[in-house]
C-alpha positions in Angstrom: 9.3 -27.0 9.0 12.9 -26.5 7.8 13.8 -23.5 5.7 13.3 -24.2 2.0 16.2 -24.4 -0.4 17.2 -21.3 -2.4 15.8 -23.1 -5.5 12.4 -23.1 -3.9 12.0 -19.5 -2.8 10.6 -16.3 -4.1 12.5 -13.0 -3.7 10.1 -10.2 -3.0 11.0 -6.6 -3.7 9.1 -4.0 -1.7 9.3 -0.5 -0.1 6.8 0.9 2.3 7.2 4.3 0.8 4.7 3.2 -1.9 2.0 3.3 0.8 2.3 7.1 0.7 0.3 7.3 -2.5 -3.1 8.6 -1.2 -5.8 8.1 -3.8 -8.6 9.7 -1.7 -12.2 8.9 -1.2 -15.4 9.3 -3.2 -17.9 7.4 -5.3 -15.9 4.4 -6.4 -12.8 5.8 -8.3 -14.2 9.3 -9.3 -13.1 11.2 -6.2 -16.6 12.7 -6.2 -18.6 13.5 -3.1 -22.3 13.8 -4.2 -23.3 15.2 -0.8 -26.0 12.7 0.0 -23.9 9.7 1.1 -23.0 9.2 4.8 -20.0 7.0 4.1 -17.5 7.6 1.2 -15.4 4.6 0.1 -11.7 4.7 -0.4 -10.6 4.8 -4.0 -10.2 1.1 -5.1 -6.5 1.5 -5.6 -5.7 2.2 -1.9 -2.9 1.2 0.4 -5.0 -1.3 2.4 -5.0 -3.8 -0.5 -1.2 -3.8 -0.5 -0.8 -3.8 3.3 -2.8 -7.1 3.3 -0.6 -8.6 0.6 2.6 -7.7 2.5 1.0 -9.1 5.6 -0.1 -12.4 4.2 3.3 -13.0 2.6 5.2 -12.1 5.8 2.8 -13.9 8.3 1.0 -16.5 6.3 2.1 -20.1 5.6 4.1 -19.1 2.6 6.4 -16.9 4.6 9.2 -19.4 4.9 9.5 -19.4 1.1 9.9 -15.7 0.9 13.1 -13.6 1.0 12.5 -9.8 1.4 14.4 -7.1 -0.4 14.1 -3.3 -0.5 13.5 -1.3 -3.7 14.7 2.2 -4.5 13.4 5.1 -6.7 13.8 5.0 -10.5 16.1 7.6 -12.0 15.1 10.0 -14.7 17.4 8.2 -17.1 15.7 4.9 -16.4 12.2 6.3 -16.8 13.1 7.8 -20.2 13.9 4.4 -21.5 10.1 3.9 -21.9 8.5 7.3 -21.3 8.8 10.6 -23.1 10.5 13.6 -21.7 7.4 15.7 -22.1 5.2 13.3 -20.1 7.8 13.1 -17.3 8.0 16.9 -17.2 4.3 17.2 -16.9 4.3 14.9 -13.9 7.2 16.8 -12.3 5.3 20.1 -12.8 2.2 18.7 -11.3 4.1 17.4 -8.3 5.9 20.8 -7.8 2.5 22.6 -7.9 1.3 20.8 -4.8 0.7 17.3 -6.3 -3.1 17.6 -6.3 -4.2 16.8 -9.8 -6.5 14.3 -11.6 -4.1 13.2 -14.4 -6.9 11.3 -16.2 -10.1 9.7 -15.2 -9.8 7.9 -11.9 -6.0 8.6 -11.7 -5.1 11.1 -8.9 -1.8 12.6 -8.2 -1.6 13.8 -4.5 1.3 14.8 -2.3 3.4 11.7 -1.9 2.1 10.1 -5.1 5.0 11.0 -7.4 7.6 9.6 -5.0 5.6 6.4 -4.6 5.4 6.1 -8.4 9.2 6.5 -8.6 9.5 3.8 -6.0 7.2 1.4 -7.8 9.2 1.8 -11.0 12.5 1.6 -9.3 11.5 -1.4 -7.2 10.4 -3.3 -10.3 13.7 -2.4 -12.0 15.6 -3.6 -8.9 13.7 -6.9 -9.1 14.6 -7.4 -12.8 18.2 -6.5 -12.2 18.4 -9.1 -9.4 17.4 -11.7 -11.9 19.7 -10.4 -14.7 22.7 -10.3 -12.3 22.1 -14.0 -11.4 21.1 -13.6 -7.8 17.6 -15.1 -8.1 15.2 -16.8 -10.5 11.7 -16.3 -9.1 11.3 -12.7 -8.2 8.1 -10.7 -7.3 7.9 -6.9 -7.5 5.2 -6.0 -5.0 4.5 -2.5 -6.1 1.9 0.3 -6.3 0.8 2.5 -7.9 0.2 -0.1 -10.7 1.7 0.6 -14.2 0.5 -1.6 -17.1 -1.9 1.1 -18.4 0.7 3.9 -18.5 1.7 4.5 -22.1 5.0 6.2 -23.2 3.3 9.6 -23.3 0.4 9.5 -20.9 -1.0 8.1 -17.6 -4.1 5.8 -17.6 -6.1 3.6 -15.3 -4.5 4.5 -11.9 -1.0 4.1 -13.5 1.7 6.8 -13.8 4.9 4.9 -14.9 4.8 1.5 -16.7 6.7 -0.6 -14.2 6.6 -3.7 -16.5 7.6 -1.8 -19.6 10.7 -0.4 -17.8 11.7 -3.8 -16.6 11.3 -5.4 -20.0 13.4 -2.6 -21.6 16.1 -3.2 -19.0 16.1 -6.9 -19.9 16.5 -6.1 -23.6 19.2 -3.6 -23.0 21.0 -6.2 -20.8 21.2 -8.7 -23.6 17.9 -10.7 -23.5 16.8 -11.5 -27.0 13.2 -12.3 -26.5 10.9 -11.4 -23.6 7.5 -12.7 -22.9 4.9 -10.5 -21.0 1.9 -12.5 -19.8 -0.7 -10.2 -18.3 -3.6 -11.7 -16.4 -5.0 -8.5 -14.8 -8.7 -8.2 -15.6 -8.0 -5.1 -17.8 -6.0 -5.0 -21.0 -2.3 -4.2 -20.4 -2.5 -1.5 -23.1 0.4 0.6 -22.0 2.9 -2.3 -22.1 1.5 -3.4 -25.4 1.8 0.2 -26.8 5.4 0.4 -25.7 6.4 -2.7 -27.7 3.8 -2.6 -30.4 6.4 -2.4 -33.1 8.9 -4.9 -31.7 9.3 -8.6 -32.5 11.6 -9.0 -29.4 8.7 -8.7 -26.9 5.6 -11.0 -27.1 2.8 -9.3 -25.1 -0.1 -11.6 -24.2 -3.1 -10.2 -22.3 -6.0 -12.2 -20.9 -8.6 -9.7 -19.9 -12.4 -9.1 -19.8 -13.8 -7.7 -23.0 -14.1 -4.1 -21.9 -13.0 -2.1 -25.0 -11.7 1.5 -24.8 -12.7 3.7 -21.9 -11.8 7.1 -23.2 -8.9 9.3 -24.4 -6.4 7.9 -21.9 -7.2 4.3 -23.0 -7.7 4.4 -26.8 -6.8 0.7 -27.3 -9.7 -1.7 -27.4 -7.9 -4.9 -26.4 -9.5 -6.8 -29.3 -8.0 -9.8 -31.2 -7.2 -7.7 -34.2 -4.7 -5.4 -32.3 -1.8 -7.6 -33.3 1.1 -5.1 -33.4 2.6 -3.1 -36.3 5.6 -3.4 -38.6 8.2 -5.8 -37.2 5.9 -6.3 -34.2 3.0 -7.6 -36.2 1.8 -10.8 -34.6 3.7 -10.2 -31.3 0.7 -8.6 -29.4 -1.9 -11.3 -28.6 -5.1 -10.2 -27.0 -7.4 -12.7 -25.4 -10.6 -10.8 -24.5 -12.7 -13.2 -22.3 -16.4 -13.2 -21.6 -17.4 -12.0 -18.1 -17.4 -14.9 -15.6 -14.9 -17.1 -17.5 -13.7 -18.4 -14.2 -11.0 -21.0 -13.4 -11.9 -23.4 -16.2 -12.1 -20.7 -18.8 -8.7 -19.2 -17.9 -7.2 -22.7 -17.8 -8.6 -23.4 -21.3 -7.2 -20.1 -22.6 -3.8 -20.9 -21.1 -3.6 -24.4 -22.6 -5.1 -23.5 -26.0 -3.8 -20.0 -26.7 -1.1 -18.9 -24.4 1.1 -22.0 -24.0 1.3 -22.7 -27.8 2.3 -19.1 -28.5 5.0 -19.2 -25.8 6.3 -22.5 -27.2 6.7 -20.9 -30.7 8.2 -17.7 -29.3 10.8 -19.4 -27.1 11.5 -16.5 -24.7 14.7 -16.2 -22.7 13.0 -14.0 -20.1 9.4 -14.1 -18.8 7.3 -11.5 -16.9 4.0 -12.5 -15.3 1.8 -9.5 -14.7 -0.7 -10.3 -12.0 -3.9 -8.5 -11.0 -6.4 -10.0 -8.7 -9.1 -7.9 -10.1 -9.9 -10.9 -12.2 -10.9 -12.7 -9.0 -14.4 -13.6 -7.7 -16.1 -10.6 -6.2 -13.6 -8.0 -7.2 -15.2 -4.6 -7.5 -13.4 -3.8 -10.8 -13.9 -7.1 -12.6 -16.3 -10.0 -13.3 -14.1 -12.9 -14.2 -14.6 -15.0 -11.1 -11.2 -16.6 -10.8 -10.6 -18.3 -7.4 -7.5 -19.3 -5.6 -7.4 -22.6 -7.4 -7.4 -20.7 -10.8 -4.6 -18.4 -9.8 -2.6 -21.3 -8.3 -2.9 -23.3 -11.6 -1.9 -20.3 -13.7 1.2 -19.8 -11.5 2.0 -23.5 -11.9 1.7 -23.4 -15.7 3.9 -20.2 -16.0 6.5 -21.7 -13.7 6.8 -24.8 -16.0 7.2 -22.5 -19.1 9.9 -20.5 -17.3 11.7 -23.8 -16.3 11.6 -24.9 -19.9 12.5 -21.8 -21.8 14.2 -19.3 -19.4 16.3 -21.3 -17.0 13.4 -20.7 -14.4 13.9 -16.9 -14.6 10.6 -15.3 -14.0 9.7 -11.8 -12.8 6.2 -11.3 -11.3 4.8 -7.8 -11.2 1.8 -6.6 -9.2 -0.9 -4.6 -10.9 -4.6 -4.5 -9.8 -6.7 -6.4 -7.3 -9.1 -4.4 -5.2 -10.9 -6.7 -2.9 -8.9 -5.9 0.2 -9.0 -9.4 1.7 -9.5 -11.8 -1.2 -6.8 -10.2 -3.4 -4.2 -11.1 -0.7 -5.4 -14.7 -0.6 -5.2 -14.9 -4.4 -1.6 -13.5 -4.5 -0.7 -16.1 -1.9 -2.2 -18.8 -4.2 -0.5 -17.5 -7.3 2.9 -17.7 -5.6 2.1 -21.2 -4.3 1.6 -22.1 -8.0 4.8 -20.5 -9.1 6.7 -22.4 -6.4 4.9 -25.6 -7.7 4.1 -26.7 -4.2 2.5 -30.1 -4.1 -0.4 -29.0 -1.8 -2.2 -25.7 -1.2 -1.0 -23.9 1.9 -4.2 -21.9 2.4 -7.8 -23.0 1.9 -10.1 -20.7 -0.1 -12.3 -18.5 2.2 -15.1 -18.3 -0.5 -15.4 -22.1 -0.6 -17.2 -23.2 -3.8 -18.0 -20.8 -6.6 -20.1 -22.4 -9.4 -19.0 -21.7 -13.0 -19.9 -22.6 -16.5 -17.0 -22.4 -19.0 -19.2 -22.9 -22.1 -19.2 -19.3 -23.3 -15.5 -18.9 -22.5 -14.5 -22.0 -24.5 -16.5 -20.8 -27.5 -14.8 -17.4 -27.4 -11.4 -18.9 -26.9 -11.8 -21.2 -29.8 -12.8 -18.2 -32.0 -9.7 -16.3 -30.8 -7.5 -19.4 -31.5 -8.8 -19.7 -35.0 -8.3 -16.0 -35.7 -4.7 -16.1 -34.4 -3.8 -19.3 -36.4 -5.1 -17.6 -39.5 -3.6 -14.1 -39.0 -0.4 -14.5 -36.9 2.6 -15.7 -38.9 4.3 -17.3 -35.9 1.2 -19.4 -35.2 0.1 -20.5 -38.7 1.7 -23.9 -38.5 0.8 -24.7 -34.9 
């Protein structure tokens, strides 16, 4: 196969220093050893999941479409464009005191974690800058620790710095007028939403399972009525989906809710936030997406980017905790973004039965609510 043209490639930004974030072992994500288990599992957000993504992109059939670039740590100035000085100082102090601290439930800072978080933020910023400077159009920030739960003043859900939020702020500061953030991680992208909750320049759309709040670090519920405030009212659209919505349910949500909102908003920059914890068999989610579902979402987003943003699209990695299947689903997502005519990899889980009935019912209710309450969508 001849090398693909530059218009049919994805630039991947990555740094292996992000593997130095050690989240430890215990009962799932608690870090707890009850004393009666012979084998303790790794924390779900561990380096193995990312090693497999790097490996499948560098050795799998998509490799000829990939160009690799190195990231660099974020600066204090960059971090303060989204996060508060007090929050940053707290993390600095924890790192100086040995870096062994549970920042919030399930979110562990260990030696090496702070530098990995700086690299994740900086690598995402490098990826966005690459697009803004005109060097590439389809760019993927392959980063960990994840970021979309981190709010301006606190950590949350395995996240320290909001990688997406920082990149969006850079785009705005660089002259972009309207930025779309589409988050398909299985959990609500509450930190990103919080950062732009009062802005009409950023449309945040989150497709997630209907999980609600999970405590002080995650006060947002991710419900349909969290629409933004002030100038930002109507620019935060939540699509909480029933468990098991699957490929058909997500496709229906994209066609009936997401695409009409994007068409009305007309962004000049798009960010696709991917988390494979919405995949079949993921330990953190129950949404049952397969490779076909991710591939189709990638294809839909690519077409929106081609229409509105001159094909400029930043993809940012978040969750995904099945060490093998997450890598396959990333591969499929990027196949879709490349709009390849045929799948390059077959699905190792073969056929997964699904029934979209409950998803369609929920999505129709969400659509009617938004059309009644969101000014931008009232005449759709």
